[in-house]
C-alpha angles and dihedrals in degrees: 000000000000119000110285116255114278090236090060091047092050092048092049091050094047093049100040103029088228121138124258095261091057090046092053092046095049093045091050091047089054100043095256093300102146097196093049092046092051093047091049091050092055095039098043099027123212111303091207092063091042092053092047091053091052095050097031108032092182092057095094 
């Protein structure tokens, strides 16, 4: 899939507070569907943050 549109990335970032790399990854995982990507982000969380908290408990 091509990179998601910048407008979708910016909207994802503004709603979720995630960084652009997370936005691109979630949008790509969900076929560019902004609503599904946002819902997945909040329902599944960001695995990067989860993994950091496991390996670096003082991260959060």
